[in-house]
Structures are given as C-alpha cells and as structure tokens.
C-alpha positions as CSV (number, residue, x, y, z in Angstrom):
1,M,18.5,3.6,43.2
2,K,18.4,4.6,39.5
3,A,16.0,3.1,36.9
4,N,17.2,-0.3,35.6
5,V,16.1,-1.2,32.1
6,S,16.8,-4.3,30.0
7,Q,18.7,-4.0,26.7
8,E,15.6,-5.2,24.7
9,M,13.4,-2.6,26.2
10,K,16.0,0.1,25.5
11,S,16.2,-1.1,21.9
12,R,12.4,-1.1,21.4
13,L,12.1,2.4,22.9
14,L,14.9,3.8,20.8
15,N,13.5,2.3,17.6
16,A,10.0,3.4,18.4
17,A,11.2,7.0,19.1
18,A,13.2,6.9,15.8
19,N,10.0,5.8,14.1
20,G,8.1,8.8,15.3
21,S,6.6,7.8,18.7
22,V,6.4,10.9,20.9
23,I,5.7,8.7,24.0
24,A,8.8,6.6,23.4
25,K,10.9,9.7,23.1
26,D,9.5,11.1,26.4
27,V,9.9,7.8,28.3
28,L,13.5,7.6,27.2
29,A,14.2,11.1,28.4
30,E,12.7,10.3,31.8
31,L,14.7,7.0,32.1
32,K,18.0,8.8,31.3
33,K,17.6,11.3,34.1
34,E,20.4,11.2,36.8
35,C,18.0,10.8,39.7
36,D,16.5,8.3,42.1
37,I,13.8,6.2,40.4
38,S,11.2,7.4,43.0
39,D,11.5,10.9,41.4
40,I,10.1,9.6,38.1
41,I,8.2,6.4,38.8
42,R,5.1,5.9,41.0
43,G,5.2,3.0,43.5
44,S,8.1,0.6,43.9
45,Y,8.5,-0.5,40.3
46,N,12.0,-1.0,38.8
47,F,14.0,-3.4,36.7
48,F,11.9,-2.9,33.6
49,S,11.8,-5.2,30.6
50,T,9.5,-6.2,27.7
51,K,7.7,-9.4,26.9
52,R,6.4,-10.6,23.6
53,K,2.9,-12.1,23.5
54,R,2.6,-14.2,20.3
55,T,-0.5,-15.3,18.3
56,S,0.1,-17.5,15.3
57,C,-1.7,-16.4,12.1
58,S,-1.7,-17.9,8.6
59,S,1.7,-16.7,7.3
60,F,2.9,-14.5,10.2
61,Q,2.8,-13.9,13.9
62,K,0.9,-11.2,15.7
63,I,3.2,-9.8,18.3
64,R,1.9,-7.7,21.2
65,I,4.3,-6.1,23.7
66,V,3.7,-5.9,27.4
67,F,6.1,-4.4,29.9
68,T,7.3,-6.3,33.0
69,A,8.8,-4.9,36.2
70,C,9.7,-5.9,39.7
71,N,7.5,-4.3,42.3
72,K,8.8,-6.0,45.4
73,D,10.5,-4.3,48.4
74,L,13.9,-6.0,47.8
75,A,15.3,-4.7,51.1
76,H,12.4,-5.9,53.3
77,E,13.5,-8.4,56.1
78,N,10.8,-10.9,55.1
79,F,11.6,-10.8,51.3
80,P,12.6,-14.4,50.5
81,D,15.3,-13.5,48.0
82,K,16.8,-10.6,49.9
83,G,20.4,-10.0,48.9
84,N,20.2,-12.1,45.7
85,P,21.2,-9.8,42.8
86,N,19.1,-11.9,40.4
87,A,15.9,-11.6,42.5
88,P,14.4,-8.7,40.5
89,W,14.4,-10.9,37.4
90,F,12.7,-14.0,38.9
91,P,9.3,-14.5,37.3
92,E,7.6,-14.7,40.7
93,N,8.9,-11.2,41.6
94,R,7.7,-9.5,38.5
95,A,4.4,-8.1,37.3
96,D,3.1,-7.6,33.7
97,L,2.1,-4.1,32.7
98,E,0.0,-3.1,29.7
99,P,1.6,-0.2,27.8
100,S,-0.9,2.3,29.0
101,T,-0.3,1.2,32.6
102,F,3.4,1.5,32.1
103,I,3.1,5.0,30.7
104,G,0.9,6.0,33.7
105,L,3.7,5.1,36.1
106,F,5.7,8.1,35.0
107,K,5.1,11.1,37.3
108,N,6.3,13.8,34.9
109,L,4.6,12.7,31.7
110,P,1.4,14.3,30.5
111,Q,-1.9,12.8,29.6
112,Y,-1.5,11.6,26.0
113,D,-4.0,11.5,23.2
114,P,-5.4,8.0,22.5
115,D,-3.8,8.1,19.0
116,D,-0.4,8.7,20.5
117,I,-0.9,5.7,22.8
118,K,-2.0,3.6,19.9
119,Y,1.0,4.6,17.9
120,F,3.3,3.8,20.8
121,C,1.8,0.3,21.3
122,S,2.3,-0.4,17.6
123,A,5.8,1.0,17.3
124,I,7.2,-0.9,20.2
125,S,6.1,-4.2,18.7
126,L,8.6,-3.8,15.9
127,D,12.2,-3.7,17.3
128,S,13.6,-2.0,14.2
129,K,14.1,1.3,12.5
130,V,11.9,1.7,9.4
131,S,13.3,3.1,6.2
132,I,11.0,4.5,3.4
133,K,11.8,5.0,-0.2
134,I,9.9,5.8,-3.4
135,C,11.0,3.5,-6.2
136,S,10.1,3.0,-9.8
137,S,11.8,-0.1,-11.3
138,M,9.9,-3.3,-12.1
139,N,12.1,-5.2,-9.7
140,D,11.1,-2.8,-7.0
141,F,7.4,-3.6,-7.6
142,I,8.0,-7.3,-7.6
143,E,10.0,-7.2,-4.4
144,A,7.4,-5.1,-2.6
145,Y,4.5,-7.3,-3.7
146,S,6.0,-10.7,-3.1
147,E,5.0,-12.2,0.2
148,E,8.3,-14.0,0.5
149,N,9.9,-10.6,1.2
150,Y,7.3,-9.7,3.9
151,I,8.2,-9.4,7.6
152,L,7.0,-12.4,9.5
153,S,5.2,-10.4,12.3
154,A,2.5,-7.8,12.6
155,D,0.8,-5.9,15.4
156,T,-2.7,-7.3,14.7
157,D,-4.1,-10.4,13.0
158,E,-5.7,-8.2,10.4
159,S,-2.4,-7.1,8.7
160,T,-3.4,-5.5,5.3
161,L,0.0,-6.4,4.0
162,H,-0.1,-10.1,4.8
163,H,-3.7,-10.3,3.6
164,S,-3.2,-8.6,0.2
165,C,-4.7,-10.5,-2.7
166,M,-1.7,-9.6,-4.8
167,R,1.0,-11.1,-2.5
168,Y,1.5,-14.4,-4.4
169,A,4.4,-14.8,-6.9
170,D,2.3,-14.8,-10.1
171,K,0.1,-11.9,-8.9
172,A,3.2,-9.9,-7.9
173,R,4.7,-10.4,-11.4
174,N,1.4,-9.3,-12.8
175,A,1.1,-6.2,-10.7
176,A,4.7,-5.2,-11.4
177,D,4.2,-5.5,-15.1
178,F,1.1,-3.4,-15.1
179,Y,2.2,-0.6,-12.8
180,H,5.6,-0.2,-14.4
181,N,5.0,-0.9,-18.1
182,F,1.3,0.0,-18.5
183,A,0.6,2.7,-15.9
184,G,4.0,4.3,-15.4
185,A,3.4,4.5,-11.6
186,K,5.9,4.5,-8.7
187,I,5.8,2.7,-5.4
188,M,6.6,3.7,-1.9
189,V,8.3,0.9,0.1
190,A,8.9,0.6,3.8
191,K,11.4,-1.8,5.1
192,D,12.8,-2.9,8.5
193,N,16.6,-2.9,9.2
194,H,16.8,-6.5,7.8
195,G,15.3,-5.5,4.5
196,Y,11.9,-7.1,5.0
197,I,8.9,-5.3,3.6
198,V,6.6,-3.7,6.3
199,G,4.6,-1.4,4.0
200,R,3.9,-0.5,0.4
201,A,1.7,1.9,-1.6
202,I,1.4,3.0,-5.2
203,I,2.4,6.6,-6.0
204,W,0.5,8.3,-8.8
205,D,2.1,11.4,-10.4
206,N,0.7,13.5,-13.2
207,L,-3.0,12.9,-12.3
208,K,-5.6,15.1,-13.9
209,W,-8.0,16.5,-11.4
210,E,-11.2,17.5,-13.2
211,D,-13.5,20.2,-11.9
212,D,-17.1,20.8,-12.6
213,H,-16.3,23.4,-15.3
214,G,-14.2,21.3,-17.5
215,G,-10.9,22.5,-16.2
216,H,-8.2,20.4,-14.7
217,T,-5.2,20.6,-12.3
218,Q,-2.2,18.3,-12.2
219,V,-1.9,16.5,-8.9
220,S,-0.4,13.4,-7.2
221,L,-1.8,10.8,-4.9
222,I,-0.6,8.1,-2.6
223,D,-2.9,5.1,-3.0
224,R,-4.1,2.6,-0.4
225,I,-1.3,1.8,2.1
226,Y,-0.7,-1.9,2.9
227,S,1.2,-2.3,6.2
228,S,2.2,-4.9,8.8
229,H,1.9,-2.4,11.6
230,S,-0.5,0.5,12.1
231,F,2.3,3.0,12.9
232,V,3.9,2.2,9.5
233,L,0.8,3.4,7.8
234,E,1.0,6.7,9.6
235,L,4.8,6.9,9.0
236,M,4.2,6.4,5.2
237,K,1.5,9.1,5.2
238,C,4.1,11.5,6.7
239,A,6.7,10.5,4.2
240,A,4.2,11.1,1.4
241,Q,3.4,14.6,2.7
242,T,7.2,15.4,3.1
243,S,7.7,14.3,-0.5
244,G,5.1,16.9,-1.6
245,I,2.4,14.4,-2.7
246,I,-0.9,16.3,-2.8
247,F,-3.6,13.7,-1.9
248,R,-4.0,10.6,0.1
249,K,-7.0,8.4,0.4
250,R,-9.4,9.5,3.2
251,Y,-10.3,5.9,3.8
252,N,-7.6,3.3,3.5
253,D,-9.7,0.8,1.6
254,Y,-10.9,-0.3,-1.9
255,S,-14.4,1.0,-1.8
256,H,-14.0,4.7,-1.4
257,L,-12.5,5.8,-4.8
258,K,-13.0,9.5,-4.8
259,E,-12.7,10.6,-1.2
260,C,-9.3,12.2,-0.5
261,V,-7.4,14.3,2.1
262,V,-5.2,17.2,1.1
263,M,-1.6,16.8,2.3
264,T,0.0,19.6,0.3
265,P,-2.1,22.8,-0.2
266,V,-3.6,22.9,-3.7
267,K,-6.0,25.5,-5.3
268,D,-8.1,26.9,-2.4
269,Y,-7.7,23.8,-0.2
270,D,-5.6,23.8,2.9
271,T,-3.8,20.7,4.5
272,E,-6.2,18.1,6.1
273,T,-9.2,19.3,4.0
274,C,-11.4,16.4,2.9
275,V,-12.4,16.6,-0.8
276,T,-14.2,14.4,-3.3
277,V,-12.2,14.4,-6.6
278,S,-12.5,12.9,-10.0
279,L,-9.0,11.8,-11.1
280,S,-7.6,10.4,-14.3
281,L,-4.3,9.4,-15.7
282,E,-3.4,9.1,-19.4
283,V,-1.3,5.9,-19.3
284,P,1.9,5.6,-21.3
285,V,1.3,1.9,-22.2
286,C,4.9,0.7,-22.8
287,Q,5.3,-2.0,-25.4
288,W,6.8,-4.3,-22.8
289,H,3.5,-4.8,-20.9
290,K,2.8,-8.4,-21.5
291,K,-0.6,-9.1,-20.0
292,G,-2.9,-8.7,-17.1
293,V,-4.2,-6.2,-14.5
294,P,-3.8,-6.3,-10.7
295,Y,-6.7,-5.6,-8.3
296,M,-7.0,-1.8,-8.3
297,D,-8.0,-0.1,-5.1
298,T,-8.7,3.3,-6.6
299,F,-8.2,3.6,-10.4
300,R,-10.5,0.7,-11.2
301,Y,-11.8,2.0,-14.5
302,I,-10.0,2.2,-17.9
303,S,-11.5,4.4,-20.6
304,L,-10.7,5.1,-24.2
305,K,-11.8,8.4,-25.7
306,E,-10.3,10.4,-28.6
307,D,-7.5,7.8,-28.7
308,K,-6.5,8.5,-25.1
309,L,-6.3,5.5,-22.8
310,E,-6.9,6.6,-19.2
311,L,-7.1,5.1,-15.7
312,R,-9.9,6.7,-13.7
313,N,-11.4,6.7,-10.2
314,N,-14.9,7.5,-11.5
315,Y,-17.2,6.0,-14.1
316,V,-17.7,7.9,-17.3
317,P,-18.9,7.0,-20.9
318,D,-16.3,5.0,-22.9
319,I,-15.3,2.9,-20.0
320,I,-13.9,-0.3,-21.6
321,A,-12.6,-2.2,-18.5
322,D,-13.1,-2.6,-14.8
323,C,-10.0,-3.6,-12.8
324,Q,-11.4,-4.9,-9.5
325,S,-10.8,-8.6,-10.0
326,T,-8.4,-10.8,-8.1
327,N,-8.0,-13.1,-11.0
328,G,-5.2,-11.1,-12.6
329,Y,-7.1,-9.6,-15.5
330,A,-9.6,-6.9,-16.3
331,Q,-13.3,-7.3,-16.7
332,R,-14.5,-6.2,-20.2
333,N,-17.1,-3.4,-20.2
334,A,-17.1,-2.6,-23.9
335,M,-15.5,-3.6,-27.2
336,V,-12.8,-1.6,-29.0
337,C,-12.8,-1.7,-32.8
338,P,-9.3,-2.6,-34.0
339,L,-9.7,-0.6,-37.2
340,C,-10.8,2.8,-35.8
341,N,-10.6,2.3,-32.0
342,R,-14.2,3.3,-31.6
343,V,-15.8,2.0,-28.4
344,H,-19.0,0.0,-29.0
345,S,-21.3,-2.4,-27.2
346,D,-21.8,-5.2,-29.7
347,S,-20.1,-8.1,-27.9
348,N,-20.7,-10.4,-30.9
349,S,-18.5,-8.4,-33.1
350,V,-14.9,-7.2,-32.8
351,F,-15.4,-4.4,-35.4
352,C,-17.8,-1.6,-34.9
353,S,-20.8,-1.3,-37.2
354,Q,-19.2,1.5,-39.2
355,C,-16.1,-0.6,-40.1
356,Q,-17.9,-3.9,-40.8
357,S,-18.2,-3.2,-44.6
358,S,-14.6,-2.4,-45.1
359,V,-13.6,-5.7,-43.5
360,F,-16.3,-8.1,-44.5
361,T,-18.7,-8.7,-47.4
362,E,-22.0,-10.4,-47.0
363,S,-22.4,-13.2,-49.5
364,A,-24.8,-16.1,-50.2
365,F,-22.5,-18.2,-48.2
366,G,-22.3,-15.8,-45.2
367,R,-19.8,-13.2,-44.2
368,L,-16.5,-13.2,-46.2
369,L,-13.3,-11.5,-45.4
370,N,-12.4,-8.7,-47.9
371,G,-9.0,-9.6,-49.3
372,P,-6.4,-12.0,-47.8
373,A,-5.4,-12.4,-44.2
374,I,-1.9,-11.6,-42.9
375,K,-0.1,-13.7,-40.3
376,Y,1.2,-11.6,-37.4
377,N,2.7,-13.1,-34.2
378,G,1.3,-16.5,-35.1
379,T,-2.3,-15.3,-35.7
380,Y,-4.1,-14.3,-38.9
381,Y,-5.7,-10.9,-39.2
382,P,-7.5,-8.9,-41.9
383,R,-5.1,-7.1,-44.3
384,T,-6.9,-3.8,-43.7
385,L,-5.3,-3.7,-40.2
386,F,-1.8,-3.4,-41.8
387,K,0.0,-0.8,-43.9
388,K,3.2,-1.8,-45.7
389,G,3.2,-5.0,-43.7
390,K,3.1,-3.3,-40.3
391,P,0.1,-2.9,-37.9
392,I,-1.7,0.4,-38.1
393,S,-1.7,2.5,-34.9
394,Q,-5.3,1.7,-34.1
395,F,-4.6,-2.0,-34.4
396,K,-1.5,-1.6,-32.1
397,R,-3.7,0.1,-29.5
398,Y,-6.3,-2.7,-29.8
399,L,-3.6,-5.4,-29.2
400,Q,-2.4,-3.5,-26.2
401,I,-5.9,-3.3,-24.8
402,E,-6.5,-7.0,-25.3
403,K,-3.6,-7.8,-23.1
404,L,-5.6,-6.4,-20.2
405,Y,-8.0,-9.4,-20.4
406,S,-5.4,-12.1,-20.3
407,S,-3.8,-13.2,-17.0
408,Y,-0.5,-15.0,-16.3
409,E,-0.8,-18.8,-16.1
C-alpha cells in the first residue's frame, strides 16, 4: 500500500516547502516515492492528515498544527471496521502526532536541527505561499500598519504584528506620514496569497555609519521585523539579505538600538558578524509631513546640528527629540530657536539668548516685540522671521520640527 495523504496536508506541505522549510521539502519527496509505505514509514501509520488546534486571542487566533494518522491493522480479522473504506478516517481509528513525532516516523530522513523543526512547525501553520516586496508609497505604509489588513491567525499568542502599538487607524496614518514624508524610508511587506499582511519592517537606505575616527560609510538596515508567524521573520531576513541590505538588528526588539548583524559583507566584516554601530540618517523632511512621530524601535533620537536634521540610533549632543512614545508624537529634549536654529535648553523661551535682543525689547512694562507681527497660517509671528513676506529658511525648519510634537486627533 502506498502513502495516503489528505489534500489539506499536501497543501500545507507544499506551501511550507515553498516558504523555505527544508523538512517540508524532504517529507514531500518521501511521500511521492513509488513504493510501499513500509519502506518510508515506521510502524503501521498511514492515511495522514492535519488538524488545527485553535486558541482565541484578542484580535486573532493562534493556530497550531498536529498531524493525524490511522495506525490500525485494517486487515486484521478482529478489526471492527474491516472492509469499510472510510474506516481509516474514523476518529476512533486515528492518532494525533506532534510535528516532531510525525517527522520521526520517516525512516530515510536525517536528524534535523532544532531550528529547522521550529521553522517547519511555524510554516505548516500557514496554508499559504508568502510573497515579499519592498515598497515606498504612503499608501503602502498605511496598508502595512493598519490592523484591518492583518491576517487573522498566528503561530503563537505573542504575535509581534498583532501586538504592535502602531496598528490602529490613527497611528497607522501617523506612521505612514512620518516614514514617507519626513524620513524618506521604505517598507518591506509580507503577504499571504489572499493579500493579508503577515509581516512588515522598515527599510533604511543611505545610513551613515560613523567610526571612531570621524569617518563614515554608507550602509542600509532592515529594522525590527513584525510578523504573525516566526518563519515569516526568517523569510524576511533572507529577503533583505538577497536584496543586498547590509545590516539587520541582532535582537528583534526596541531596546537594543546599536547591535546589528552583517548580512552583506562591508569593510572588513564578513556575513553573520555581530557589530555595534552608530548610525544616522539626514532626513529629507518633505513639506507634506503634517504632524507626529510613530514609536521608533531603533532610530529613536532626532538631532539638529549645523542645519542638518538627523535620525540617530545613539545619543549625542544636540538631540532635540526622543521618539519612543506610543502617543503619536515626539518627546521634546531641547528647544530650537526659530531665528537661527540654534539648539538651547531654556524651556521658558522659544528664542535662544543670542537672538532675544533682535526680537524683543525690555521696557518698563515688560518685554515688547520689536516691530509688528505678521499673520502666517492663522498665527501671528515676529516680523524678523520673514523676508519679503515669506518665512526665512530657519523659521521653516522650526515649523517642520514643531510638527513632531503634535499628534493626530
């Protein structure tokens, strides 16, 4: 008798193999052999299928797959259902098998690494081929961040995708605005064959890697990966490496900002080398950025120095904002003068001490504005911030920076 396998199990194995599971590929090869099942399977197991074990979570279901098989001697004289073609599928004639036990039934398969088994268990829980793309439009960001587009299942109850603090509609809009219009980033998106999101990660190009001697190298990084299934995380790492991205985070979390792993050889470092790097990105700051900042897993600091606005993964002087708030806006670290863009620490004054005298005059009645005020976008500002009726460049930069501290209502 040949191996008998249900259509659902075939589909899961085919998709798992397509999604990179070595074990699924090997199992399929064994099951396709034109031989008696006793040549490939230990014991009397046959008529294989899969069963879903469901656990309800807040907005999704955890799905764990177990294998089932008939291990009865169907030809035995005392078998109650002898001769019934449906007997192998009766629940009372079947046994549940954990994935590791199922793999162990195959005589010709090797001992697999625990990581391969973990990957297999995760991959078979998603009966779908996963596609991965790197996108850049604002709509791509909104789609990838909005929980209404997420797949409704995961392989654990701790899915980083379904527990993302930026998954709500207003936060997704906020994140998309910031990443597309302020930071000029890209996003890697993983989807199942129905178009549901199963993974996402920010892609940073044109990063400046600063060394201890003041030099720098241009590099790229895939940021923290949010996924519904653990195998999707590994699949996205591979996709990033194939795309030539140089670094990935060593720890897929929000607390390790500088620890990275080399994916594409750079300088004197080979693949899989662990390095600690200081990275920065001079942000383009498009005029269309309206307001707000998402929670940043890696580039949590914004600095302003020599008129350069930068996102950073390390703390340096001239840090003006910290971006690890789930409220949709940045935390102010310092003030920026709207007249000269000098960073200062006087939280009681918008202008720095050097610019105070050109804007205000101290009088017997208190501080008076030098000259008239000009109305701009519904608000009055000192005339010194304008030239020929238009905002000076420093004031434009100040207004852009102020948008970081306002969230969407």
